[in-house]
N, CA and C of each residue as an Amber inpcrd file, in Angstrom:
protein
   597
  42.1590000  22.4910000 -19.1980000  42.0060000  23.1860000 -18.1580000
  43.0910000  23.3220000 -17.0850000  43.6810000  24.4200000 -17.0230000
  44.8040000  24.2750000 -16.2170000  44.4540000  24.1170000 -14.6190000
  45.6510000  23.6590000 -13.6590000  45.5180000  23.1950000 -12.4380000
  44.7810000  24.1880000 -11.5850000  45.1090000  25.6140000 -12.0000000
  44.5780000  26.6690000 -11.2390000  42.9640000  26.9250000 -11.5800000
  42.8910000  27.0800000 -12.7470000  41.4260000  27.0150000 -13.4350000
  40.6070000  25.9420000 -12.2730000  41.1410000  24.7600000 -12.9110000
  40.6840000  23.2180000 -12.1950000  39.9250000  23.4470000 -10.5760000
  40.9190000  24.2730000  -9.9230000  40.9250000  24.2910000  -8.6890000
  39.7750000  25.4680000  -8.4050000  39.8140000  26.5270000  -9.1700000
  38.6400000  27.4070000  -9.1680000  37.3210000  26.7550000  -9.3250000
  37.0840000  26.0830000 -10.4600000  35.9340000  25.2890000 -10.8890000
  35.5940000  24.5840000  -9.7840000  36.4510000  23.8410000  -8.8050000
  35.9840000  22.6680000  -8.1260000  35.6520000  23.5760000  -6.9340000
  36.2590000  24.5260000  -6.7940000  35.7810000  25.5340000  -5.3960000
  34.5060000  26.2380000  -5.8270000  34.0080000  26.4390000  -7.1210000
  32.8910000  27.2110000  -7.3690000  31.7500000  26.3860000  -7.4170000
  31.7230000  24.9090000  -7.8490000  30.9010000  23.8520000  -7.8170000
  30.4970000  23.3530000  -6.0610000  31.5020000  23.2660000  -5.3360000
  31.5120000  23.0550000  -3.6760000  30.6040000  24.1710000  -3.4440000
  30.9900000  25.4220000  -4.0440000  30.1670000  26.5870000  -3.1820000
  28.7560000  26.6730000  -3.5040000  28.4880000  26.6320000  -4.7220000
  27.2630000  25.8340000  -5.0530000  26.3740000  25.0400000  -4.6880000
  26.7140000  24.1030000  -4.1670000  26.3270000  22.3600000  -3.7500000
  26.0000000  23.2970000  -2.1840000  27.1500000  23.8610000  -1.5750000
  26.5380000  24.2090000  -0.1810000  25.5830000  25.4420000  -0.2670000
  25.3570000  26.1580000  -1.0550000  24.4090000  27.3110000  -1.3130000
  22.9360000  26.4220000  -1.2230000  22.9950000  25.5320000  -2.0730000
  21.8020000  24.7250000  -2.0970000  21.6680000  24.0850000  -1.1380000
  22.2220000  23.5930000  -0.1630000  22.1580000  22.9870000   0.8880000
  21.4590000  23.6910000   2.0340000  22.2570000  25.0130000   2.0100000
  21.9330000  26.0600000   2.9340000  20.2730000  26.1730000   2.7820000
  19.6930000  26.3280000   1.6760000  18.3540000  26.7770000   1.2030000
  17.5720000  25.6030000   1.8200000  17.9280000  24.2390000   1.6720000
  16.9560000  23.2890000   1.7350000  17.0010000  22.4810000   3.3230000
  18.5290000  22.7160000   3.7060000  18.3350000  22.4470000   5.4520000
  18.3290000  23.3400000   6.1410000  18.2760000  24.9210000   5.8480000
  18.2630000  25.7230000   7.1350000  16.9070000  26.8070000   6.5130000
  16.7960000  27.2470000   5.2340000  16.0270000  28.2450000   4.9700000
  14.4320000  27.7080000   5.0570000  14.4050000  26.6410000   4.4400000
  12.9890000  26.4180000   3.9010000  12.3580000  25.7040000   5.1220000
  13.1840000  24.9390000   5.6420000  12.7810000  24.1000000   6.9180000
  11.9850000  25.1890000   7.8080000  12.9720000  26.4800000   7.7920000
  12.2530000  27.3360000   8.7810000  11.6680000  28.4550000   8.3520000
  10.9410000  27.9590000   7.4170000   9.9300000  29.1350000   6.6610000
  10.2370000  29.9210000   6.1190000  11.6040000  29.9610000   5.5300000
  11.6680000  31.2110000   4.5130000  11.9620000  30.7080000   3.1110000
  10.4800000  31.1380000   2.4740000  10.1460000  30.6880000   1.4400000
  10.0320000  31.3140000   0.0410000  10.2230000  32.7640000   0.2920000
   9.9630000  33.7150000  -0.6010000  10.9870000  33.3960000  -1.6400000
  10.4890000  33.4720000  -3.1280000  11.0440000  33.1170000  -4.2470000
  12.5220000  34.0620000  -4.6290000  12.0970000  35.3140000  -4.2530000
  13.3450000  36.4200000  -4.3670000  14.3550000  36.2620000  -3.2300000
  13.8800000  35.7390000  -2.0390000  14.8720000  35.5590000  -1.3710000
  15.7860000  34.4470000  -1.4050000  15.1070000  33.3960000  -1.8150000
  15.9530000  32.2700000  -2.2670000  16.9640000  32.3080000  -3.1470000
  16.2640000  33.1020000  -4.3620000  16.9690000  33.1100000  -5.4410000
  18.2940000  34.2100000  -5.0680000  18.0890000  34.9810000  -4.5540000
  19.5680000  35.8170000  -3.9430000  20.4860000  34.9240000  -3.1240000
  19.7590000  34.2640000  -2.3180000  20.8700000  33.6900000  -1.8000000
  21.3260000  32.5210000  -1.9680000  20.6070000  31.9810000  -2.8850000
  21.2550000  30.8830000  -3.8130000  22.2630000  31.2730000  -5.0160000
  22.4300000  32.6890000  -5.3090000  23.1440000  33.1980000  -6.3960000
  24.4310000  34.0740000  -5.3210000  24.1600000  34.1210000  -4.2180000
  25.4190000  35.3820000  -3.6430000  26.1280000  34.4140000  -2.8590000
  27.6120000  34.0920000  -2.9520000  28.4120000  33.1550000  -2.2410000
  28.4290000  34.0730000  -0.9480000  29.0160000  33.2010000  -0.0950000
  29.0670000  33.9130000   1.2270000  30.5770000  33.5860000   1.3350000
  31.3470000  33.1120000   0.9110000  32.9650000  32.7290000   1.1220000
  33.6280000  34.0980000   1.1130000  33.5240000  35.1560000   0.0170000
  33.9950000  36.4200000  -0.1520000  34.1350000  37.3810000   1.0260000
  32.8940000  36.8740000   2.0030000  32.2080000  37.8330000   2.8030000
  33.4490000  37.0930000   4.3360000  34.1040000  36.4250000   4.4520000
  34.9310000  35.8090000   5.6460000  36.1580000  35.5680000   5.4170000
  36.9470000  35.3640000   6.3020000  38.2750000  35.3190000   5.9980000
  38.5130000  34.0860000   5.4220000  39.8000000  33.9730000   4.8820000
  40.3470000  32.8460000   4.3370000  39.8070000  31.7640000   4.5700000
  40.5050000  31.6610000   6.1880000  40.4210000  30.4890000   7.0310000
  39.2990000  29.8720000   7.4320000  38.1650000  30.7210000   7.3470000
  36.7730000  30.4460000   7.8960000  36.1880000  30.1640000   6.4020000
  36.2970000  30.0830000   5.3490000  35.4380000  29.5230000   4.0560000
  34.5890000  28.4720000   4.3920000  35.6160000  27.6800000   4.8860000
  34.8750000  26.1600000   5.2500000  33.5040000  26.2460000   5.9030000
  33.7030000  27.0370000   6.7080000  32.2900000  27.1700000   7.8980000
  31.3290000  28.4910000   7.1450000  31.4450000  29.0430000   6.1550000
  30.5260000  30.1780000   5.7530000  29.0400000  29.9160000   5.4140000
  28.8160000  28.2540000   5.4110000  27.2300000  27.9980000   5.4370000
  26.8930000  27.3150000   6.5990000  27.6140000  27.5000000   7.4900000
  27.2440000  26.7240000   8.5520000  25.9020000  27.4150000   9.3800000
  25.0390000  26.8970000  10.0360000  23.7340000  27.5320000  10.7810000
  24.1110000  28.1680000  12.1260000  25.4840000  28.9600000  12.2750000
  25.8430000  29.6880000  13.1860000  26.4550000  30.8030000  12.7520000
  26.8150000  32.1620000  13.7980000  27.5920000  33.4360000  12.9460000
  29.0360000  32.9060000  12.8790000  29.6880000  33.3490000  12.1900000
  30.9620000  33.3090000  11.5930000  31.5220000  34.2280000  12.0490000
  33.0080000  34.2080000  12.8560000  33.7970000  35.3540000  13.2960000
  34.4130000  35.8150000  12.3710000  34.3860000  37.0740000  12.0040000
  35.3100000  37.8570000  11.2310000  36.5630000  38.2830000  11.4780000
  36.5880000  38.7370000  13.0450000  37.8730000  39.0400000  13.4480000
  37.3740000  40.7620000  14.1610000  37.9630000  41.2780000  15.3020000
  37.6430000  42.4800000  15.4870000  36.2720000  42.6960000  16.3790000
  35.7840000  41.5030000  16.7710000  34.4040000  41.3660000  17.3240000
  33.2140000  41.5060000  16.4990000  33.6310000  41.3710000  15.2940000
  32.6330000  41.2650000  14.2360000  32.1590000  39.9250000  13.3580000
  30.9400000  39.4800000  13.2290000  30.7020000  38.4200000  12.7720000
  29.7630000  38.2830000  11.1710000  29.8500000  37.5390000  10.3950000
  28.7240000  37.1680000   9.6100000  27.5410000  36.3200000  10.1680000
  26.3570000  37.1130000  10.1630000  25.4430000  36.1320000  10.9080000
  24.7510000  34.9070000  10.2460000  24.1360000  34.4010000  11.0250000
  23.5990000  33.0850000  10.4530000  22.7240000  32.9570000   9.2130000
  22.8360000  32.1490000   8.1950000  21.9770000  32.4010000   6.8540000
  20.3600000  32.6080000   7.1510000  20.0140000  31.8960000   8.2790000
  18.7100000  32.0730000   8.4490000  18.2480000  33.3920000   8.9460000
  19.0220000  33.9960000   9.8790000  18.6540000  35.2630000  10.0790000
  18.7070000  36.3940000   8.9000000  19.7320000  36.0900000   8.1300000
  19.6590000  37.1660000   6.7270000  18.4030000  36.8070000   6.1630000
  17.9000000  35.4840000   5.5160000  16.6360000  34.9830000   5.0080000
  15.6330000  35.5680000   5.7590000  15.4180000  35.4360000   7.2140000
  14.1700000  36.1270000   7.6090000  14.0690000  37.8780000   7.8410000
  15.4370000  38.4520000   7.9910000  15.4470000  39.9290000   7.7620000
  14.7680000  40.0340000   6.4130000  15.2320000  39.6550000   5.0430000
  14.7830000  40.0470000   4.0160000  13.6200000  39.9570000   3.7340000
  12.7190000  38.5800000   3.9920000  11.3890000  38.1530000   3.9900000
  10.4420000  39.2830000   4.9350000  10.9180000  39.7320000   6.0800000
  10.2130000  40.5800000   6.6590000  10.0130000  42.1000000   6.1130000
  11.4240000  42.5200000   5.8630000  11.8050000  43.7650000   5.2510000
  10.9090000  43.8410000   3.9110000  10.8020000  42.9800000   3.1830000
  10.1450000  42.9120000   1.8160000  10.5920000  44.0830000   0.7520000
  11.6690000  44.6040000   0.8100000  12.1900000  45.4440000  -0.0670000
  11.6940000  45.8310000  -1.5120000  11.3520000  46.9440000  -1.7520000
  10.8880000  47.2480000  -3.3080000  11.7200000  48.1110000  -4.1900000
  11.1080000  48.2880000  -5.2510000  12.1400000  48.8630000  -6.1240000
  12.0790000  50.5540000  -5.8650000  11.2880000  51.1910000  -4.6750000
  11.1160000  52.1640000  -4.3980000  12.0980000  52.4370000  -3.3510000
  12.7750000  51.4690000  -2.2970000  13.0140000  51.7100000  -1.3350000
  14.5790000  52.2230000  -1.3550000  14.5560000  53.0170000  -0.5390000
  16.0210000  53.5490000  -0.2240000  16.8180000  52.8900000   1.2580000
  17.6420000  51.9210000   1.0080000  18.2190000  51.3020000   2.1290000
  19.1410000  51.5760000   2.4690000  19.3310000  51.8040000   3.7880000
  20.4870000  51.4700000   4.5120000  20.8830000  50.0900000   5.3670000
  21.9930000  49.6520000   4.8830000  22.2950000  48.3520000   5.8320000
  23.5130000  48.1850000   6.6690000  23.2510000  48.2660000   7.9440000
  24.2660000  48.4390000   9.0170000  24.7250000  47.2780000   9.2550000
  26.1170000  46.7850000   8.7170000  26.4870000  45.7470000   8.8720000
  27.9020000  45.6230000   8.5060000  28.7120000  44.6480000   9.2850000
  30.5820000  44.7390000   9.1270000  30.8430000  44.6290000   7.7120000
  30.0180000  43.8240000   7.0050000  30.3690000  42.9670000   5.8380000
  29.3480000  43.7490000   4.3020000  29.6520000  43.4750000   3.2960000
  28.5740000  43.8460000   2.0860000  27.5980000  42.8720000   1.7110000
  27.6340000  41.7250000   2.6620000  27.0040000  40.5000000   2.2640000
  25.1980000  40.6400000   2.2110000  24.8240000  41.4470000   3.0890000
  23.1590000  42.0160000   3.5940000  22.9300000  42.6240000   2.2190000
  23.9890000  43.6770000   2.1370000  23.8760000  44.4530000   1.0370000
  23.5300000  43.8540000  -0.5780000  24.6210000  42.9740000  -0.5000000
  24.4480000  42.6010000  -1.9290000  23.4540000  41.8740000  -2.4080000
  22.5900000  41.2120000  -1.1290000  21.3390000  40.4460000  -1.3120000
  20.3700000  41.5350000  -1.7910000  20.2400000  42.9200000  -1.3550000
  19.1340000  43.5300000  -1.0750000  19.4110000  44.5380000  -2.4770000
  20.5870000  44.8560000  -3.0100000  20.8100000  45.5970000  -4.1480000
  19.9670000  45.5970000  -5.5750000  19.7590000  44.1780000  -5.7780000
  18.7250000  43.9670000  -7.0010000  17.5020000  44.3810000  -6.6470000
  17.1280000  44.3360000  -5.7290000  15.2550000  44.9110000  -6.1850000
  15.2880000  46.1340000  -5.2310000  16.3410000  47.0860000  -4.5210000
  15.7700000  47.9970000  -4.5460000  16.6840000  49.2100000  -5.2510000
  15.8450000  50.4470000  -4.9490000  16.2290000  51.9310000  -5.4280000
  17.8500000  52.0530000  -5.2500000  18.0010000  52.2860000  -4.0410000
  19.6860000  52.4800000  -3.6180000  20.0990000  51.6140000  -2.6570000
  21.2240000  51.5790000  -2.0440000  21.7230000  50.8840000  -0.9120000
  23.1890000  51.2750000  -0.6820000  22.6700000  51.6600000   0.8350000
  23.9940000  52.3710000   1.4130000  24.5590000  51.3880000   2.6820000
  25.8590000  51.3700000   2.8860000  26.1390000  50.7550000   3.9780000
  26.9190000  51.4810000   4.8060000  26.8640000  51.0470000   6.4610000
  27.5480000  51.6610000   7.1780000  27.5830000  50.6280000   8.2930000
  29.1200000  50.6460000   9.0500000  29.0200000  49.8910000  10.0960000
  28.5210000  50.4890000  11.2820000  28.0570000  49.6150000  12.3660000
  27.4510000  49.7380000  13.6080000  28.5220000  50.8500000  14.2380000
  27.7520000  52.1740000  14.7440000  28.6760000  53.0590000  15.5340000
  29.4180000  54.0050000  14.7890000  29.1690000  53.6290000  13.5170000
  29.9480000  54.7190000  12.3670000  28.8790000  55.7750000  11.9990000
  29.3530000  56.9220000  11.6960000  28.5680000  58.0420000  11.0300000
  27.4520000  57.2630000   9.8500000  26.4220000  57.5800000  10.3060000
  25.5050000  57.3470000   9.0150000  25.7110000  58.1110000   8.1310000
  25.7440000  57.7070000   6.6630000  25.6130000  58.2450000   5.6530000
  24.4590000  59.0550000   5.1040000  24.1230000  60.1880000   4.7530000
  22.7840000  60.5190000   4.1810000  21.4460000  60.6010000   5.5490000
  20.2430000  60.3300000   4.9740000  19.3480000  60.0720000   5.3650000
  18.1650000  60.0460000   4.5360000  16.8000000  59.9560000   5.0790000
  15.7050000  59.7880000   4.5230000  15.4900000  58.3350000   3.7320000
  16.0520000  57.6190000   4.3800000  15.9140000  55.9580000   4.0240000
  14.5820000  55.4630000   4.5420000  14.1010000  54.6190000   3.5440000
  12.8230000  54.0480000   3.7980000  13.0140000  52.7130000   4.3730000
  13.8340000  52.3880000   4.5420000  14.1990000  50.9450000   5.0120000
  15.6210000  50.6810000   5.7790000  15.8460000  50.6710000   6.7290000
  17.0550000  50.1590000   7.5420000  17.1080000  48.4860000   7.9240000
  18.1930000  48.0430000   7.6640000  18.4920000  46.7470000   7.9030000
  19.7520000  46.6050000   8.9890000  19.2220000  46.2040000   9.8810000
  20.6150000  45.8390000  11.1470000  20.7040000  44.2170000  11.1270000
  22.1800000  44.0740000  10.6140000  22.6430000  42.9740000  10.2570000
  23.5800000  42.4700000  11.8530000  22.4440000  42.1850000  12.8660000
  22.6070000  42.0210000  14.1010000  21.6150000  42.5440000  15.3900000
  22.0700000  42.1580000  16.5290000  21.1290000  42.5230000  17.6710000
  21.5630000  43.6540000  18.3980000  20.6480000  44.6280000  18.4620000
  20.9820000  46.0000000  19.0440000  19.9720000  46.0410000  20.4600000
  20.8700000  46.3490000  21.6980000  20.1340000  46.5740000  22.5450000
  19.4110000  47.9510000  22.5830000  19.6860000  48.8680000  22.0140000
  19.3740000  49.8530000  21.7310000  19.3870000  50.4930000  20.1020000
  18.1970000  51.0510000  19.7730000  18.3150000  51.5530000  18.0980000
  18.9240000  53.1080000  18.2210000  20.3420000  53.3240000  17.9040000
  20.9430000  54.8240000  18.1730000  19.7900000  55.8320000  17.5460000
  19.8060000  57.2650000  18.1780000  19.1270000  57.9750000  17.6810000
  19.3610000  58.8280000  16.2530000  20.7850000  58.1530000  15.8720000
  21.0320000  58.6620000  14.2230000  20.7620000  57.8540000  13.3470000
  20.1590000  56.4420000  13.4150000  19.4480000  55.7420000  12.9910000
  18.0800000  55.9670000  13.0270000  17.5380000  56.2070000  13.7430000
  16.0980000  56.8380000  13.7780000  16.0580000  58.1320000  12.9880000
  16.8610000  59.2490000  13.4620000  16.8750000  60.4690000  12.4320000
  17.0390000  60.1090000  11.1690000  17.6240000  59.1470000  10.6960000
  18.0180000  58.9220000   9.2830000  17.0540000  58.2340000   8.5490000
  15.6960000  57.6760000   9.1780000  14.7200000  57.0060000   8.5080000
  13.8730000  58.0580000   8.3970000  13.3590000  57.7020000   7.2560000
  12.0430000  58.8090000   6.8460000  10.8500000  58.5040000   7.5940000
   9.9980000  59.1880000   7.7200000   8.6100000  58.9580000   8.5570000
   7.9370000  58.1110000   7.7620000   7.3230000  57.1050000   8.3100000
   6.4660000  55.6540000   7.9850000   7.6540000  54.7980000   7.2320000
   9.0670000  54.8320000   7.4920000   9.7080000  54.0730000   6.8560000
  10.0050000  52.8050000   8.2150000  10.3010000  51.6110000   7.6260000
  10.6920000  50.5940000   8.2690000  12.2000000  50.3020000   8.5130000
  12.1900000  49.5430000   9.5850000  13.4870000  48.9510000  10.4310000
  13.7550000  47.5440000  10.6840000  14.5040000  46.7550000   9.9730000
  13.9180000  45.3940000  10.4560000  15.7440000  45.0420000  10.7700000
  15.5590000  44.0400000  11.7260000  17.1430000  43.6090000  12.4020000
  16.8720000  42.5140000  13.6570000  18.0930000  42.6570000  14.4640000
  17.9250000  42.2440000  15.5880000  18.0130000  42.6720000  16.9680000
  17.2100000  42.4020000  17.7900000  17.4290000  43.0490000  19.3270000
  17.8010000  42.1600000  20.3960000  18.4980000  42.5290000  21.4430000
  18.4720000  42.0050000  22.7340000  17.3960000  42.3460000  23.5480000
  16.7940000  41.2690000  24.2700000  15.6970000  41.4010000  25.1030000
  15.7680000  40.3870000  25.8930000  15.8750000  40.6920000  27.4880000
  15.7510000  40.0790000  28.5120000  17.3560000  38.9310000  28.0670000
  18.0680000  39.0050000  27.8180000  19.0480000  38.3940000  27.7140000
  19.2070000  37.0450000  26.3850000  17.9790000  37.3890000  25.7120000
  18.1420000  36.8850000  24.2910000  17.9290000  37.8480000  23.0520000
  18.3500000  36.8260000  21.9220000  18.4500000  37.8700000  20.6320000
  17.0770000  37.4760000  19.9600000  16.3800000  38.5460000  19.3290000
  15.2740000  38.1720000  18.7030000  15.5060000  38.9970000  17.2200000
  14.6230000  38.3590000  16.3160000  14.2820000  38.9620000  14.8000000
  13.4680000  39.9640000  15.4000000  13.0950000  41.2660000  14.9170000
  12.2570000  42.4130000  15.1750000  12.0990000  43.4260000  13.9370000
  11.2190000  44.0470000  14.0270000  10.7900000  45.1120000  13.1400000
  10.0630000  46.5140000  13.6050000  10.2810000  47.4450000  13.0400000
   9.6020000  48.3790000  13.5650000   9.4800000  49.5080000  12.1980000
   8.4590000  50.4080000  12.5880000   8.1070000  51.6780000  11.6330000
   8.1950000  52.7140000  12.4500000   8.8240000  54.0680000  11.7090000
   9.0470000  55.3400000  12.4060000   7.5190000  56.0570000  12.3870000
   7.0770000  56.4820000  13.4210000   5.6840000  56.9800000  13.4510000
   5.9160000  58.3830000  14.1640000   5.5600000  59.2800000  13.6910000
   5.7550000  60.5090000  14.6000000   7.1250000  60.8350000  15.0830000
   8.1480000  60.2370000  14.3580000   9.5950000  60.5340000  14.8240000
  10.1970000  59.5670000  15.6020000   9.4270000  58.5320000  16.1530000
  10.1190000  57.3780000  16.8580000   9.6330000  56.1120000  16.4980000
  10.1460000  55.1350000  16.6240000  10.6060000  53.8590000  16.1160000
  10.6340000  53.1900000  17.7350000   9.6110000  51.7450000  17.6220000
   9.3260000  50.8540000  18.4580000   9.7300000  49.7560000  18.0220000
  10.7700000  48.8650000  18.2660000  11.0740000  47.3840000  17.8820000
  10.1900000  46.6170000  18.1650000   9.3500000  45.4040000  17.3650000
   8.5390000  44.5240000  17.9640000   9.2050000  43.4090000  17.6150000
   9.1390000  42.4420000  18.8060000  10.3670000  41.2650000  18.1970000
   9.0170000  40.3200000  17.6910000   9.8110000  39.5040000  16.6870000
   9.2600000  38.6560000  15.6970000   9.4680000  36.9670000  16.2490000
  10.5580000  36.9780000  16.4960000  10.6660000  35.3820000  16.6700000
  12.1670000  35.3820000  17.2770000  12.5240000  34.2490000  18.1950000
  13.4950000  34.1280000  19.0300000  14.5410000  33.7320000  18.1180000
  15.7570000  34.0780000  17.8400000  16.9600000  33.8380000  16.8640000
  17.9530000  34.1300000  17.2510000  19.1680000  33.0300000  16.8550000
  20.5620000  33.3060000  17.1370000  20.9800000  34.4870000  16.5080000
  21.1180000  35.6120000  16.9600000  21.9910000  36.9490000  16.0300000
  23.2310000  37.0140000  17.0980000  24.3700000  37.7000000  16.2770000
  25.7080000  38.1960000  16.7240000  24.9450000  39.5270000  17.6790000
  25.5920000  39.8720000  18.7340000  25.1700000  41.2490000  19.1860000
  26.2090000  42.5310000  18.8640000  25.4870000  43.2250000  18.4270000
  26.3600000  44.4350000  17.9780000  26.7520000  45.3510000  19.4220000
  28.0220000  45.5130000  19.7960000  28.4750000  45.9560000  21.0710000
  28.2990000  47.5570000  20.8180000  28.3810000  47.7510000  19.7890000
  28.3790000  49.3960000  19.2660000  26.8880000  49.8980000  19.5190000
  26.1720000  48.9880000  19.4580000  24.5670000  49.3850000  19.6240000
  23.9810000  48.6120000  21.4390000  25.0610000  48.5990000  22.2030000
  24.7240000  48.2290000  23.5610000  23.8350000  49.3280000  24.6280000
  23.0730000  49.2860000  25.5440000  22.4850000  50.1850000  26.3350000
  23.0960000  50.9010000  27.0270000  23.4560000  52.3700000  27.4060000
  24.2580000  52.8110000  28.7640000  23.9830000  51.9320000  29.8810000
  25.2180000  51.9660000  30.2470000  25.2900000  50.9080000  31.5450000
  24.9220000  51.8570000  32.9770000  24.3090000  51.5790000  33.6340000
  23.7690000  52.2840000  34.8880000  24.4520000  51.5910000  36.0940000
  25.0690000  52.9730000  36.8120000  25.7300000  52.4470000  38.1000000
  24.2790000  51.4900000  39.2300000  24.9380000  51.0750000  39.6240000
  24.1210000  50.2100000  40.7550000  25.0010000  50.0970000  42.3120000
  24.1840000  50.8840000  43.0790000  25.2290000  50.5330000  44.3570000
  24.0730000  49.4440000  45.4620000
């Protein structure tokens, strides 16, 4: 085995151990127990989705800065989003994220998965499930329009100064996000509420 290949092997072993520790110390104790979620998060390394100098922090229980105001959300948030969303083989999924990590977790179980950054144009429409990888003060009209009637939306919201996991469903053309649990979630500045002048 060459030195380079030996280093790759060691890194892979450390990554696998870190993913297992993430599951046993962060996900399971917080109620994330769906086998498919644990299997997906155990099989998908987080290191490729963060800058090289942040890879040592890829599995911590806090958001990892990516630069440009973007973050990789904590593992617990991703695990809870997936459990709440419960995607199926019939779902057409849109993931709103600055990385491809959450999309990589859901691709094996969904019919199709598209990805768009917060604030960017929404690709296509008629999605049955939208996952917001961060906390939004408001869900933009463009996302609501892209969601099929009866479709679900799961992600973070900003409410009374705190961030929460939330979920909603499109009914008669409208979506109301209902908070599920307080949780540390990176705030998406592109989904901030319009500021109102006060005198």
